[in-house]
Wavefront OBJ file of the C-alpha trace (Angstrom):
o trace
v -72.566 114.774 10.254
v -75.691 116.836 9.990
v -77.211 118.840 13.056
v -80.938 117.864 13.313
v -81.725 119.976 16.282
v -84.634 122.267 16.100
v -82.407 125.317 16.123
v -80.755 124.088 12.962
v -83.905 122.807 11.249
v -85.632 124.561 8.412
v -88.957 126.156 9.474
v -91.838 125.462 7.219
v -95.445 126.954 6.961
v -97.928 124.335 5.581
v -101.510 125.633 4.598
v -104.482 123.219 4.410
v -107.908 123.978 3.037
v -110.364 123.395 5.853
v -109.975 123.270 9.557
v -108.019 120.286 11.056
v -110.189 118.414 13.454
v -108.982 118.284 17.088
v -108.306 114.565 17.028
v -105.240 115.193 14.557
v -103.559 117.754 16.815
v -101.300 115.305 18.695
v -100.232 113.811 15.337
v -98.478 117.023 14.457
v -96.559 117.160 17.625
v -94.125 119.990 17.498
v -95.921 122.137 14.973
v -97.956 125.101 15.822
v -101.468 124.737 14.521
v -103.560 127.826 13.726
v -107.230 127.513 12.473
v -107.644 130.566 10.402
v -110.967 132.605 10.099
v -111.266 132.122 6.485
v -111.185 128.317 6.923
v -107.662 127.244 6.392
v -105.370 125.469 8.862
v -101.752 126.725 9.133
v -99.079 124.307 10.456
v -95.770 125.998 11.343
v -92.667 124.734 12.769
v -89.191 123.093 12.447
v -88.728 120.217 10.118
v -85.203 118.667 10.662
v -84.576 117.382 7.153
v -86.191 116.345 3.771
v -87.149 112.906 4.919
v -89.048 114.405 7.885
v -90.748 116.898 5.561
v -91.898 113.977 3.386
v -93.190 112.066 6.397
v -95.066 115.269 7.439
v -96.598 115.697 4.091
v -97.807 111.967 4.301
v -99.643 112.866 7.476
v -101.227 115.838 5.765
v -102.424 113.390 2.877
v -103.760 111.015 5.604
v -105.894 113.700 7.362
v -107.793 114.115 4.005
v -107.481 118.095 3.840
v -106.327 119.520 0.566
v -102.821 120.958 0.639
v -102.724 124.544 -0.425
v -98.919 125.384 -0.001
v -95.554 124.522 1.613
v -93.331 127.286 2.178
v -90.036 127.574 3.955
v -90.114 130.519 6.419
v -87.921 132.314 8.937
v -88.562 131.100 12.458
v -90.472 133.264 15.132
v -87.809 134.529 17.203
v -90.088 133.971 20.357
v -90.888 130.404 19.303
v -87.287 129.443 18.749
v -86.202 130.940 22.253
v -88.827 128.749 23.918
v -87.517 125.619 22.710
l 1 2 3 4 5 6 7 8 9 10 11 12 13 14 15 16 17 18 19 20 21 22 23 24 25 26 27 28 29 30 31 32 33 34 35 36 37 38 39 40 41 42 43 44 45 46 47 48 49 50 51 52 53 54 55 56 57 58 59 60 61 62 63 64 65 66 67 68 69 70 71 72 73 74 75 76 77 78 79 80 81 82 83
């Protein structure tokens, strides 16, 4: 049996070209959203498994912003302790 709790999820950093409109923020519930000065959007947070990652990437496709990168990252210690 797989543990799909956020503490055992893989964290990802997903970079999009352009700023995500405010109306989409709720759609990415659970991910930190940062609008960067250079015009990109950075989504960061836990993804419980590959199926969830694929679902997330479908959402990215649906917002219409070009996908720049998807990278597994180490979770921010402060972020993990808050969940």
